[in-house]
PDB file of the backbone (N, CA, C, O) and the ligand in Angstrom, with CONECT records:
HET     ZN  A 101       1
ATOM      1  N   MET A   1       0.559  21.052  -2.488  1.00  0.00           N
ATOM      2  CA  MET A   1      -0.508  20.217  -2.821  1.00  0.00           C
ATOM      3  C   MET A   1      -1.725  20.771  -2.155  1.00  0.00           C
ATOM      4  O   MET A   1      -2.769  20.177  -2.425  1.00  0.00           O
ATOM      5  N   SER A   2      -1.806  21.809  -1.321  1.00  0.00           N
ATOM      6  CA  SER A   2      -3.101  22.194  -0.621  1.00  0.00           C
ATOM      7  C   SER A   2      -3.541  23.427  -1.484  1.00  0.00           C
ATOM      8  O   SER A   2      -4.542  24.066  -1.161  1.00  0.00           O
ATOM      9  N   ASP A   3      -2.866  23.726  -2.475  1.00  0.00           N
ATOM     10  CA  ASP A   3      -3.381  24.905  -3.189  1.00  0.00           C
ATOM     11  C   ASP A   3      -3.562  24.705  -4.781  1.00  0.00           C
ATOM     12  O   ASP A   3      -2.773  25.178  -5.598  1.00  0.00           O
ATOM     13  N   PRO A   4      -4.604  24.011  -5.088  1.00  0.00           N
ATOM     14  CA  PRO A   4      -4.915  23.659  -6.466  1.00  0.00           C
ATOM     15  C   PRO A   4      -5.093  24.668  -7.608  1.00  0.00           C
ATOM     16  O   PRO A   4      -4.922  24.445  -8.806  1.00  0.00           O
ATOM     17  N   ILE A   5      -5.465  25.818  -7.027  1.00  0.00           N
ATOM     18  CA  ILE A   5      -5.593  26.936  -8.021  1.00  0.00           C
ATOM     19  C   ILE A   5      -4.529  27.991  -7.725  1.00  0.00           C
ATOM     20  O   ILE A   5      -4.364  28.446  -6.593  1.00  0.00           O
ATOM     21  N   ASP A   6      -3.778  28.379  -8.842  1.00  0.00           N
ATOM     22  CA  ASP A   6      -2.780  29.381  -8.643  1.00  0.00           C
ATOM     23  C   ASP A   6      -3.474  30.665  -8.740  1.00  0.00           C
ATOM     24  O   ASP A   6      -3.855  31.090  -9.831  1.00  0.00           O
ATOM     25  N   PHE A   7      -3.649  31.284  -7.678  1.00  0.00           N
ATOM     26  CA  PHE A   7      -4.600  32.620  -7.676  1.00  0.00           C
ATOM     27  C   PHE A   7      -3.684  33.602  -8.214  1.00  0.00           C
ATOM     28  O   PHE A   7      -4.175  34.522  -8.868  1.00  0.00           O
ATOM     29  N   ASP A   8      -2.411  33.554  -8.041  1.00  0.00           N
ATOM     30  CA  ASP A   8      -1.489  34.786  -8.417  1.00  0.00           C
ATOM     31  C   ASP A   8      -1.723  34.719 -10.029  1.00  0.00           C
ATOM     32  O   ASP A   8      -2.038  35.755 -10.614  1.00  0.00           O
ATOM     33  N   ALA A   9      -1.576  33.563 -10.706  1.00  0.00           N
ATOM     34  CA  ALA A   9      -1.817  33.594 -12.294  1.00  0.00           C
ATOM     35  C   ALA A   9      -3.109  33.842 -12.553  1.00  0.00           C
ATOM     36  O   ALA A   9      -3.336  34.515 -13.558  1.00  0.00           O
ATOM     37  N   PHE A  10      -4.181  33.407 -11.788  1.00  0.00           N
ATOM     38  CA  PHE A  10      -5.570  33.674 -11.903  1.00  0.00           C
ATOM     39  C   PHE A  10      -5.853  35.276 -11.985  1.00  0.00           C
ATOM     40  O   PHE A  10      -6.489  35.773 -12.914  1.00  0.00           O
ATOM     41  N   LEU A  11      -5.342  35.977 -10.976  1.00  0.00           N
ATOM     42  CA  LEU A  11      -5.559  37.308 -10.983  1.00  0.00           C
ATOM     43  C   LEU A  11      -4.702  38.223 -11.986  1.00  0.00           C
ATOM     44  O   LEU A  11      -4.979  39.406 -12.182  1.00  0.00           O
ATOM     45  N   ARG A  12      -3.673  37.578 -12.577  1.00  0.00           N
ATOM     46  CA  ARG A  12      -3.054  38.469 -13.522  1.00  0.00           C
ATOM     47  C   ARG A  12      -3.785  38.132 -14.881  1.00  0.00           C
ATOM     48  O   ARG A  12      -3.453  38.772 -15.879  1.00  0.00           O
ATOM     49  N   THR A  13      -4.777  37.148 -14.974  1.00  0.00           N
ATOM     50  CA  THR A  13      -5.335  36.924 -16.040  1.00  0.00           C
ATOM     51  C   THR A  13      -6.174  38.018 -16.446  1.00  0.00           C
ATOM     52  O   THR A  13      -6.803  38.677 -15.618  1.00  0.00           O
ATOM     53  N   ASP A  14      -6.214  38.248 -17.715  1.00  0.00           N
ATOM     54  CA  ASP A  14      -7.029  39.315 -18.540  1.00  0.00           C
ATOM     55  C   ASP A  14      -8.344  38.857 -18.388  1.00  0.00           C
ATOM     56  O   ASP A  14      -8.435  37.679 -18.733  1.00  0.00           O
ATOM     57  N   PRO A  15      -9.637  39.459 -17.911  1.00  0.00           N
ATOM     58  CA  PRO A  15     -10.853  38.900 -18.147  1.00  0.00           C
ATOM     59  C   PRO A  15     -11.480  38.753 -19.464  1.00  0.00           C
ATOM     60  O   PRO A  15     -12.562  38.196 -19.652  1.00  0.00           O
ATOM     61  N   ARG A  16     -10.702  39.311 -20.408  1.00  0.00           N
ATOM     62  CA  ARG A  16     -11.161  39.047 -21.972  1.00  0.00           C
ATOM     63  C   ARG A  16     -10.599  37.871 -22.440  1.00  0.00           C
ATOM     64  O   ARG A  16     -11.055  37.265 -23.410  1.00  0.00           O
ATOM     65  N   ASP A  17      -9.422  37.438 -21.664  1.00  0.00           N
ATOM     66  CA  ASP A  17      -8.900  36.318 -22.428  1.00  0.00           C
ATOM     67  C   ASP A  17      -9.709  35.152 -22.567  1.00  0.00           C
ATOM     68  O   ASP A  17     -10.437  34.663 -21.702  1.00  0.00           O
ATOM     69  N   VAL A  18      -9.477  34.657 -23.998  1.00  0.00           N
ATOM     70  CA  VAL A  18     -10.482  33.470 -24.361  1.00  0.00           C
ATOM     71  C   VAL A  18     -10.081  32.257 -24.085  1.00  0.00           C
ATOM     72  O   VAL A  18     -10.866  31.312 -24.167  1.00  0.00           O
ATOM     73  N   GLY A  19      -8.817  32.105 -23.721  1.00  0.00           N
ATOM     74  CA  GLY A  19      -8.083  30.759 -23.417  1.00  0.00           C
ATOM     75  C   GLY A  19      -7.547  30.093 -24.501  1.00  0.00           C
ATOM     76  O   GLY A  19      -7.715  30.546 -25.633  1.00  0.00           O
ATOM     77  N   CYS A  20      -6.839  28.935 -24.278  1.00  0.00           N
ATOM     78  CA  CYS A  20      -6.021  28.453 -25.254  1.00  0.00           C
ATOM     79  C   CYS A  20      -6.798  27.900 -26.523  1.00  0.00           C
ATOM     80  O   CYS A  20      -6.429  28.041 -27.689  1.00  0.00           O
ATOM     81  N   GLY A  21      -7.911  27.262 -26.101  1.00  0.00           N
ATOM     82  CA  GLY A  21      -8.700  26.474 -27.178  1.00  0.00           C
ATOM     83  C   GLY A  21      -9.234  27.594 -28.282  1.00  0.00           C
ATOM     84  O   GLY A  21      -9.118  27.468 -29.501  1.00  0.00           O
ATOM     85  N   GLU A  22      -9.707  28.463 -27.751  1.00  0.00           N
ATOM     86  CA  GLU A  22     -10.424  29.591 -28.713  1.00  0.00           C
ATOM     87  C   GLU A  22      -9.228  30.419 -29.600  1.00  0.00           C
ATOM     88  O   GLU A  22      -9.195  30.663 -30.806  1.00  0.00           O
ATOM     89  N   ALA A  23      -8.347  30.722 -28.617  1.00  0.00           N
ATOM     90  CA  ALA A  23      -7.217  31.459 -29.267  1.00  0.00           C
ATOM     91  C   ALA A  23      -6.518  30.617 -30.457  1.00  0.00           C
ATOM     92  O   ALA A  23      -6.169  31.161 -31.505  1.00  0.00           O
ATOM     93  N   MET A  24      -6.334  29.144 -30.180  1.00  0.00           N
ATOM     94  CA  MET A  24      -6.022  28.464 -31.272  1.00  0.00           C
ATOM     95  C   MET A  24      -6.633  28.418 -32.389  1.00  0.00           C
ATOM     96  O   MET A  24      -6.015  28.451 -33.453  1.00  0.00           O
ATOM     97  N   GLU A  25      -8.307  28.312 -32.297  1.00  0.00           N
ATOM     98  CA  GLU A  25      -9.058  28.225 -33.304  1.00  0.00           C
ATOM     99  C   GLU A  25      -8.893  29.528 -34.099  1.00  0.00           C
ATOM    100  O   GLU A  25      -8.935  29.443 -35.326  1.00  0.00           O
ATOM    101  N   LEU A  26      -8.718  30.671 -33.548  1.00  0.00           N
ATOM    102  CA  LEU A  26      -8.741  32.070 -34.330  1.00  0.00           C
ATOM    103  C   LEU A  26      -7.257  32.406 -34.752  1.00  0.00           C
ATOM    104  O   LEU A  26      -6.969  33.353 -35.484  1.00  0.00           O
ATOM    105  N   LEU A  27      -6.433  31.603 -34.257  1.00  0.00           N
ATOM    106  CA  LEU A  27      -4.928  32.117 -34.457  1.00  0.00           C
ATOM    107  C   LEU A  27      -4.562  32.530 -35.687  1.00  0.00           C
ATOM    108  O   LEU A  27      -3.997  33.610 -35.861  1.00  0.00           O
ATOM    109  N   HIS A  28      -4.895  31.586 -36.783  1.00  0.00           N
ATOM    110  CA  HIS A  28      -4.584  31.857 -38.068  1.00  0.00           C
ATOM    111  C   HIS A  28      -5.251  33.131 -38.676  1.00  0.00           C
ATOM    112  O   HIS A  28      -4.624  33.913 -39.391  1.00  0.00           O
ATOM    113  N   VAL A  29      -6.420  33.269 -38.380  1.00  0.00           N
ATOM    114  CA  VAL A  29      -7.330  34.427 -38.799  1.00  0.00           C
ATOM    115  C   VAL A  29      -6.724  35.841 -38.110  1.00  0.00           C
ATOM    116  O   VAL A  29      -6.708  36.931 -38.682  1.00  0.00           O
ATOM    117  N   TYR A  30      -6.219  35.564 -36.718  1.00  0.00           N
ATOM    118  CA  TYR A  30      -5.878  36.588 -36.094  1.00  0.00           C
ATOM    119  C   TYR A  30      -4.437  37.007 -36.709  1.00  0.00           C
ATOM    120  O   TYR A  30      -4.149  38.171 -36.984  1.00  0.00           O
ATOM    121  N   ALA A  31      -3.649  36.000 -36.870  1.00  0.00           N
ATOM    122  CA  ALA A  31      -2.234  36.351 -37.372  1.00  0.00           C
ATOM    123  C   ALA A  31      -2.302  37.166 -38.914  1.00  0.00           C
ATOM    124  O   ALA A  31      -1.500  38.024 -39.283  1.00  0.00           O
ATOM    125  N   GLU A  32      -3.506  36.639 -39.708  1.00  0.00           N
ATOM    126  CA  GLU A  32      -3.517  37.392 -41.090  1.00  0.00           C
ATOM    127  C   GLU A  32      -4.041  38.769 -40.904  1.00  0.00           C
ATOM    128  O   GLU A  32      -3.683  39.711 -41.611  1.00  0.00           O
ATOM    129  N   LEU A  33      -4.913  38.863 -39.916  1.00  0.00           N
ATOM    130  CA  LEU A  33      -5.306  40.184 -39.669  1.00  0.00           C
ATOM    131  C   LEU A  33      -4.217  41.233 -39.211  1.00  0.00           C
ATOM    132  O   LEU A  33      -3.998  42.335 -39.714  1.00  0.00           O
ATOM    133  N   HIS A  34      -3.498  40.547 -37.986  1.00  0.00           N
ATOM    134  CA  HIS A  34      -2.300  41.164 -37.519  1.00  0.00           C
ATOM    135  C   HIS A  34      -1.372  41.571 -38.532  1.00  0.00           C
ATOM    136  O   HIS A  34      -0.884  42.700 -38.467  1.00  0.00           O
ATOM    137  N   ALA A  35      -1.042  40.712 -39.546  1.00  0.00           N
ATOM    138  CA  ALA A  35      -0.002  41.100 -40.545  1.00  0.00           C
ATOM    139  C   ALA A  35      -0.482  42.199 -41.362  1.00  0.00           C
ATOM    140  O   ALA A  35       0.296  43.043 -41.805  1.00  0.00           O
ATOM    141  N   ALA A  36      -1.823  42.227 -41.596  1.00  0.00           N
ATOM    142  CA  ALA A  36      -2.147  43.468 -42.258  1.00  0.00           C
ATOM    143  C   ALA A  36      -2.356  44.706 -41.369  1.00  0.00           C
ATOM    144  O   ALA A  36      -2.176  45.819 -41.862  1.00  0.00           O
ATOM    145  N   GLY A  37      -2.680  44.587 -40.243  1.00  0.00           N
ATOM    146  CA  GLY A  37      -2.749  45.698 -39.355  1.00  0.00           C
ATOM    147  C   GLY A  37      -3.032  45.397 -37.842  1.00  0.00           C
ATOM    148  O   GLY A  37      -4.175  45.188 -37.436  1.00  0.00           O
ATOM    149  N   PRO A  38      -1.945  45.388 -37.047  1.00  0.00           N
ATOM    150  CA  PRO A  38      -2.022  44.921 -35.659  1.00  0.00           C
ATOM    151  C   PRO A  38      -3.089  45.605 -34.854  1.00  0.00           C
ATOM    152  O   PRO A  38      -3.629  44.992 -33.934  1.00  0.00           O
ATOM    153  N   GLU A  39      -3.446  46.915 -35.163  1.00  0.00           N
ATOM    154  CA  GLU A  39      -4.510  47.677 -34.337  1.00  0.00           C
ATOM    155  C   GLU A  39      -5.882  46.984 -34.749  1.00  0.00           C
ATOM    156  O   GLU A  39      -6.774  46.879 -33.908  1.00  0.00           O
ATOM    157  N   ALA A  40      -6.019  46.596 -35.816  1.00  0.00           N
ATOM    158  CA  ALA A  40      -7.469  46.085 -36.451  1.00  0.00           C
ATOM    159  C   ALA A  40      -7.415  44.697 -35.759  1.00  0.00           C
ATOM    160  O   ALA A  40      -8.390  44.422 -35.060  1.00  0.00           O
ATOM    161  N   ALA A  41      -6.457  43.820 -35.846  1.00  0.00           N
ATOM    162  CA  ALA A  41      -6.580  42.536 -35.114  1.00  0.00           C
ATOM    163  C   ALA A  41      -6.984  42.781 -33.590  1.00  0.00           C
ATOM    164  O   ALA A  41      -8.025  42.283 -33.162  1.00  0.00           O
ATOM    165  N   ARG A  42      -6.212  43.498 -32.828  1.00  0.00           N
ATOM    166  CA  ARG A  42      -6.506  43.712 -31.491  1.00  0.00           C
ATOM    167  C   ARG A  42      -7.897  44.115 -31.265  1.00  0.00           C
ATOM    168  O   ARG A  42      -8.598  43.584 -30.404  1.00  0.00           O
ATOM    169  N   SER A  43      -8.343  45.168 -32.134  1.00  0.00           N
ATOM    170  CA  SER A  43      -9.848  45.701 -31.714  1.00  0.00           C
ATOM    171  C   SER A  43     -10.792  44.536 -32.196  1.00  0.00           C
ATOM    172  O   SER A  43     -11.863  44.428 -31.600  1.00  0.00           O
ATOM    173  N   ARG A  44     -10.553  43.794 -33.051  1.00  0.00           N
ATOM    174  CA  ARG A  44     -11.579  42.710 -33.619  1.00  0.00           C
ATOM    175  C   ARG A  44     -11.595  41.539 -32.616  1.00  0.00           C
ATOM    176  O   ARG A  44     -12.639  40.983 -32.272  1.00  0.00           O
ATOM    177  N   TYR A  45     -10.271  41.173 -32.134  1.00  0.00           N
ATOM    178  CA  TYR A  45     -10.188  39.979 -31.276  1.00  0.00           C
ATOM    179  C   TYR A  45      -9.498  40.423 -29.991  1.00  0.00           C
ATOM    180  O   TYR A  45      -8.340  40.017 -29.893  1.00  0.00           O
ATOM    181  N   PRO A  46     -10.017  41.268 -28.844  1.00  0.00           N
ATOM    182  CA  PRO A  46      -9.412  41.657 -27.912  1.00  0.00           C
ATOM    183  C   PRO A  46      -9.154  40.492 -27.123  1.00  0.00           C
ATOM    184  O   PRO A  46      -8.095  40.431 -26.499  1.00  0.00           O
ATOM    185  N   GLY A  47     -10.118  39.413 -27.060  1.00  0.00           N
ATOM    186  CA  GLY A  47      -9.846  38.164 -26.281  1.00  0.00           C
ATOM    187  C   GLY A  47      -8.561  37.447 -26.633  1.00  0.00           C
ATOM    188  O   GLY A  47      -7.787  36.936 -25.823  1.00  0.00           O
ATOM    189  N   VAL A  48      -8.438  37.479 -27.951  1.00  0.00           N
ATOM    190  CA  VAL A  48      -7.149  36.615 -28.320  1.00  0.00           C
ATOM    191  C   VAL A  48      -5.998  37.443 -28.108  1.00  0.00           C
ATOM    192  O   VAL A  48      -4.994  36.915 -27.630  1.00  0.00           O
ATOM    193  N   ALA A  49      -5.996  38.659 -28.392  1.00  0.00           N
ATOM    194  CA  ALA A  49      -4.907  39.701 -28.113  1.00  0.00           C
ATOM    195  C   ALA A  49      -4.626  39.383 -26.450  1.00  0.00           C
ATOM    196  O   ALA A  49      -3.494  39.051 -26.098  1.00  0.00           O
ATOM    197  N   ALA A  50      -5.461  39.478 -25.703  1.00  0.00           N
ATOM    198  CA  ALA A  50      -5.319  39.390 -24.131  1.00  0.00           C
ATOM    199  C   ALA A  50      -4.626  37.931 -23.953  1.00  0.00           C
ATOM    200  O   ALA A  50      -3.752  37.795 -23.097  1.00  0.00           O
ATOM    201  N   HIS A  51      -5.002  36.907 -24.725  1.00  0.00           N
ATOM    202  CA  HIS A  51      -4.564  35.669 -24.425  1.00  0.00           C
ATOM    203  C   HIS A  51      -3.164  35.625 -24.699  1.00  0.00           C
ATOM    204  O   HIS A  51      -2.342  35.177 -23.900  1.00  0.00           O
ATOM    205  N   LEU A  52      -2.854  36.146 -25.965  1.00  0.00           N
ATOM    206  CA  LEU A  52      -1.338  36.079 -26.400  1.00  0.00           C
ATOM    207  C   LEU A  52      -0.461  36.837 -25.603  1.00  0.00           C
ATOM    208  O   LEU A  52       0.752  36.638 -25.660  1.00  0.00           O
ATOM    209  N   ARG A  53      -0.954  37.683 -24.871  1.00  0.00           N
ATOM    210  CA  ARG A  53      -0.159  38.394 -23.896  1.00  0.00           C
ATOM    211  C   ARG A  53       0.148  37.493 -22.753  1.00  0.00           C
ATOM    212  O   ARG A  53       1.275  37.417 -22.265  1.00  0.00           O
ATOM    213  N   ALA A  54      -0.787  36.871 -22.373  1.00  0.00           N
ATOM    214  CA  ALA A  54      -0.837  36.118 -21.003  1.00  0.00           C
ATOM    215  C   ALA A  54      -0.104  34.582 -21.276  1.00  0.00           C
ATOM    216  O   ALA A  54       0.557  34.080 -20.367  1.00  0.00           O
ATOM    217  N   CYS A  55      -0.240  33.997 -22.362  1.00  0.00           N
ATOM    218  CA  CYS A  55       0.196  32.687 -22.687  1.00  0.00           C
ATOM    219  C   CYS A  55       1.335  32.561 -23.508  1.00  0.00           C
ATOM    220  O   CYS A  55       1.339  32.876 -24.698  1.00  0.00           O
ATOM    221  N   GLY A  56       2.470  32.024 -22.785  1.00  0.00           N
ATOM    222  CA  GLY A  56       3.649  31.921 -23.667  1.00  0.00           C
ATOM    223  C   GLY A  56       3.627  31.034 -24.915  1.00  0.00           C
ATOM    224  O   GLY A  56       4.019  31.390 -26.026  1.00  0.00           O
ATOM    225  N   PRO A  57       3.082  29.740 -24.570  1.00  0.00           N
ATOM    226  CA  PRO A  57       3.091  28.722 -25.716  1.00  0.00           C
ATOM    227  C   PRO A  57       2.301  29.205 -27.071  1.00  0.00           C
ATOM    228  O   PRO A  57       2.666  29.064 -28.238  1.00  0.00           O
ATOM    229  N   CYS A  58       1.093  29.823 -26.559  1.00  0.00           N
ATOM    230  CA  CYS A  58       0.124  30.564 -27.786  1.00  0.00           C
ATOM    231  C   CYS A  58       0.993  31.682 -28.450  1.00  0.00           C
ATOM    232  O   CYS A  58       1.126  31.752 -29.672  1.00  0.00           O
ATOM    233  N   SER A  59       1.549  32.510 -27.612  1.00  0.00           N
ATOM    234  CA  SER A  59       2.124  33.546 -28.406  1.00  0.00           C
ATOM    235  C   SER A  59       3.464  33.202 -29.187  1.00  0.00           C
ATOM    236  O   SER A  59       3.815  33.919 -30.124  1.00  0.00           O
ATOM    237  N   THR A  60       4.204  32.110 -28.800  1.00  0.00           N
ATOM    238  CA  THR A  60       5.169  31.602 -29.508  1.00  0.00           C
ATOM    239  C   THR A  60       4.585  30.894 -30.977  1.00  0.00           C
ATOM    240  O   THR A  60       5.220  31.002 -32.026  1.00  0.00           O
ATOM    241  N   ASP A  61       3.420  30.235 -30.890  1.00  0.00           N
ATOM    242  CA  ASP A  61       2.736  29.810 -32.037  1.00  0.00           C
ATOM    243  C   ASP A  61       2.423  30.791 -32.807  1.00  0.00           C
ATOM    244  O   ASP A  61       2.770  30.611 -33.974  1.00  0.00           O
ATOM    245  N   PHE A  62       1.791  31.960 -32.550  1.00  0.00           N
ATOM    246  CA  PHE A  62       1.284  33.162 -33.134  1.00  0.00           C
ATOM    247  C   PHE A  62       2.583  33.767 -33.839  1.00  0.00           C
ATOM    248  O   PHE A  62       2.580  34.030 -35.042  1.00  0.00           O
ATOM    249  N   GLU A  63       3.608  33.957 -33.082  1.00  0.00           N
ATOM    250  CA  GLU A  63       4.774  34.638 -33.834  1.00  0.00           C
ATOM    251  C   GLU A  63       5.313  33.740 -35.034  1.00  0.00           C
ATOM    252  O   GLU A  63       5.761  34.277 -36.047  1.00  0.00           O
ATOM    253  N   GLY A  64       5.255  32.301 -34.884  1.00  0.00           N
ATOM    254  CA  GLY A  64       5.658  31.452 -35.940  1.00  0.00           C
ATOM    255  C   GLY A  64       4.609  31.666 -37.176  1.00  0.00           C
ATOM    256  O   GLY A  64       5.032  31.813 -38.322  1.00  0.00           O
ATOM    257  N   LEU A  65       3.278  31.674 -36.884  1.00  0.00           N
ATOM    258  CA  LEU A  65       2.616  31.988 -37.869  1.00  0.00           C
ATOM    259  C   LEU A  65       2.645  33.226 -38.513  1.00  0.00           C
ATOM    260  O   LEU A  65       2.358  33.343 -39.704  1.00  0.00           O
ATOM    261  N   LEU A  66       3.019  34.283 -37.698  1.00  0.00           N
ATOM    262  CA  LEU A  66       3.039  35.689 -38.485  1.00  0.00           C
ATOM    263  C   LEU A  66       4.308  35.570 -39.289  1.00  0.00           C
ATOM    264  O   LEU A  66       4.364  36.116 -40.390  1.00  0.00           O
ATOM    265  N   ALA A  67       5.333  34.890 -38.809  1.00  0.00           N
ATOM    266  CA  ALA A  67       6.473  34.789 -39.485  1.00  0.00           C
ATOM    267  C   ALA A  67       6.217  34.101 -41.027  1.00  0.00           C
ATOM    268  O   ALA A  67       6.654  34.527 -42.096  1.00  0.00           O
ATOM    269  N   LEU A  68       5.500  33.087 -40.831  1.00  0.00           N
ATOM    270  CA  LEU A  68       5.165  32.360 -42.110  1.00  0.00           C
ATOM    271  C   LEU A  68       4.302  33.179 -43.101  1.00  0.00           C
ATOM    272  O   LEU A  68       4.459  33.113 -44.320  1.00  0.00           O
ATOM    273  N   ILE A  69       3.336  33.992 -42.456  1.00  0.00           N
ATOM    274  CA  ILE A  69       2.574  34.986 -43.385  1.00  0.00           C
ATOM    275  C   ILE A  69       3.405  35.823 -43.974  1.00  0.00           C
ATOM    276  O   ILE A  69       3.259  36.027 -45.180  1.00  0.00           O
ATOM    277  N   SER A  70       4.358  36.423 -43.310  1.00  0.00           N
ATOM    278  CA  SER A  70       5.095  37.627 -43.813  1.00  0.00           C
ATOM    279  C   SER A  70       6.090  37.180 -44.862  1.00  0.00           C
ATOM    280  O   SER A  70       6.545  38.039 -45.617  1.00  0.00           O
ATOM    281  N   LEU A  71       6.522  35.755 -44.999  1.00  0.00           N
ATOM    282  CA  LEU A  71       7.407  35.450 -45.990  1.00  0.00           C
ATOM    283  C   LEU A  71       6.633  35.346 -47.155  1.00  0.00           C
ATOM    284  O   LEU A  71       5.413  35.191 -47.093  1.00  0.00           O
ATOM    285  N   PRO A  72       7.333  35.430 -48.362  1.00  0.00           N
ATOM    286  CA  PRO A  72       6.627  35.102 -49.586  1.00  0.00           C
ATOM    287  C   PRO A  72       6.653  33.378 -49.632  1.00  0.00           C
ATOM    288  O   PRO A  72       7.586  32.638 -49.322  1.00  0.00           O
ATOM    289  N   GLY A  73       5.495  33.074 -50.057  1.00  0.00           N
ATOM    290  CA  GLY A  73       5.296  31.657 -50.097  1.00  0.00           C
ATOM    291  C   GLY A  73       5.926  31.070 -51.206  1.00  0.00           C
ATOM    292  O   GLY A  73       6.372  31.805 -52.087  1.00  0.00           O
ATOM    293  N   PRO A  74       6.027  29.831 -51.290  1.00  0.00           N
ATOM    294  CA  PRO A  74       6.894  28.941 -52.267  1.00  0.00           C
ATOM    295  C   PRO A  74       6.212  29.133 -53.705  1.00  0.00           C
ATOM    296  O   PRO A  74       6.776  29.177 -54.798  1.00  0.00           O
ATOM    297  N   GLY A  75       4.917  29.230 -53.427  1.00  0.00           N
ATOM    298  CA  GLY A  75       4.017  29.258 -54.759  1.00  0.00           C
ATOM    299  C   GLY A  75       4.000  30.405 -55.421  1.00  0.00           C
ATOM    300  O   GLY A  75       3.475  30.389 -56.534  1.00  0.00           O
ATOM    301  N   VAL A  76       4.605  31.764 -54.868  1.00  0.00           N
ATOM    302  CA  VAL A  76       4.429  32.942 -55.247  1.00  0.00           C
ATOM    303  C   VAL A  76       5.755  33.101 -56.253  1.00  0.00           C
ATOM    304  O   VAL A  76       6.886  32.953 -55.791  1.00  0.00           O
ATOM    305  N   PRO A  77       5.546  33.394 -57.570  1.00  0.00           N
ATOM    306  CA  PRO A  77       6.564  33.384 -58.395  1.00  0.00           C
ATOM    307  C   PRO A  77       7.207  34.901 -58.271  1.00  0.00           C
ATOM    308  O   PRO A  77       6.520  35.879 -57.976  1.00  0.00           O
ATOM    309  N   PRO A  78       8.459  34.949 -58.506  1.00  0.00           N
ATOM    310  CA  PRO A  78       9.288  36.091 -58.250  1.00  0.00           C
ATOM    311  C   PRO A  78       9.128  36.932 -59.490  1.00  0.00           C
ATOM    312  O   PRO A  78      10.154  37.328 -60.042  1.00  0.00           O
ATOM    313  N   GLY A  79       7.978  37.239 -59.974  1.00  0.00           N
ATOM    314  CA  GLY A  79       7.833  38.523 -60.904  1.00  0.00           C
ATOM    315  C   GLY A  79       8.326  37.814 -62.214  1.00  0.00           C
ATOM    316  O   GLY A  79       7.989  36.717 -62.659  1.00  0.00           O
ATOM    317  N   ASP A  80       9.172  38.692 -62.689  1.00  0.00           N
ATOM    318  CA  ASP A  80       9.686  38.617 -64.138  1.00  0.00           C
ATOM    319  C   ASP A  80      10.053  37.293 -64.554  1.00  0.00           C
ATOM    320  O   ASP A  80       9.875  36.935 -65.719  1.00  0.00           O
ATOM    321  N   LEU A  81      10.627  36.432 -63.555  1.00  0.00           N
ATOM    322  CA  LEU A  81      11.034  35.044 -64.155  1.00  0.00           C
ATOM    323  C   LEU A  81      10.171  34.301 -64.817  1.00  0.00           C
ATOM    324  O   LEU A  81      10.540  33.516 -65.691  1.00  0.00           O
ATOM    325  N   THR A  82       8.799  34.483 -64.441  1.00  0.00           N
ATOM    326  CA  THR A  82       7.635  33.739 -65.169  1.00  0.00           C
ATOM    327  C   THR A  82       7.318  34.284 -66.597  1.00  0.00           C
ATOM    328  O   THR A  82       6.806  33.508 -67.405  1.00  0.00           O
ATOM    329  N   ARG A  83       7.573  35.495 -66.936  1.00  0.00           N
ATOM    330  CA  ARG A  83       7.444  35.970 -68.322  1.00  0.00           C
ATOM    331  C   ARG A  83       8.246  35.311 -69.184  1.00  0.00           C
ATOM    332  O   ARG A  83       9.388  34.938 -68.917  1.00  0.00           O
ATOM    333  N   PRO A  84       7.465  35.096 -70.611  1.00  0.00           N
ATOM    334  CA  PRO A  84       8.385  34.448 -71.626  1.00  0.00           C
ATOM    335  C   PRO A  84       9.130  35.648 -71.995  1.00  0.00           C
ATOM    336  O   PRO A  84       8.721  36.805 -72.083  1.00  0.00           O
ATOM    337  N   SER A  85      10.657  35.019 -72.256  1.00  0.00           N
ATOM    338  CA  SER A  85      11.576  36.213 -72.620  1.00  0.00           C
ATOM    339  C   SER A  85      11.522  36.394 -73.907  1.00  0.00           C
ATOM    340  O   SER A  85      12.087  37.418 -74.291  1.00  0.00           O
ATOM    341  N   ALA A  86      10.941  35.622 -74.852  1.00  0.00           N
ATOM    342  CA  ALA A  86      10.790  36.030 -76.357  1.00  0.00           C
ATOM    343  C   ALA A  86       9.219  36.233 -76.549  1.00  0.00           C
ATOM    344  O   ALA A  86       8.427  35.333 -76.268  1.00  0.00           O
ATOM    345  N   GLU A  87       8.842  37.402 -77.017  1.00  0.00           N
ATOM    346  CA  GLU A  87       7.515  37.448 -77.231  1.00  0.00           C
ATOM    347  C   GLU A  87       7.077  37.863 -78.953  1.00  0.00           C
ATOM    348  O   GLU A  87       6.215  38.666 -79.306  1.00  0.00           O
ATOM    349  N   GLY A  88       7.956  37.050 -79.805  1.00  0.00           N
ATOM    350  CA  GLY A  88       7.674  37.155 -81.056  1.00  0.00           C
ATOM    351  C   GLY A  88       8.685  38.086 -81.846  1.00  0.00           C
ATOM    352  O   GLY A  88       8.798  37.994 -83.069  1.00  0.00           O
ATOM    353  N   ASP A  89       9.366  38.927 -81.138  1.00  0.00           N
ATOM    354  CA  ASP A  89      10.308  39.946 -81.830  1.00  0.00           C
ATOM    355  C   ASP A  89      11.539  39.294 -82.596  1.00  0.00           C
ATOM    356  O   ASP A  89      12.351  40.011 -83.181  1.00  0.00           O
TER     357      ASP A  89
HETATM  358 ZN    ZN A 101      -2.749  29.642 -24.458  1.00  0.00          ZN2+
END
């Protein structure tokens, strides 16, 4: 109880790390960028990338979001099934 600051964790923290609040705000944007191109996402939001490396809970949320983005949504029709089968022939 004499050590309120975890200096070891502090020293391991990337100085670019934006913290949980900002990472959460940008997480959906970052995940969409990452799905399109991980390099682009990291270069655009290096602070979020740094935070996700450092923060387990946020990186778990990010992975969940990324999985959702990668899946075809329920509103996306599987192509040919929506075509009319008879077109007047
Ligand atoms: Zn976090």
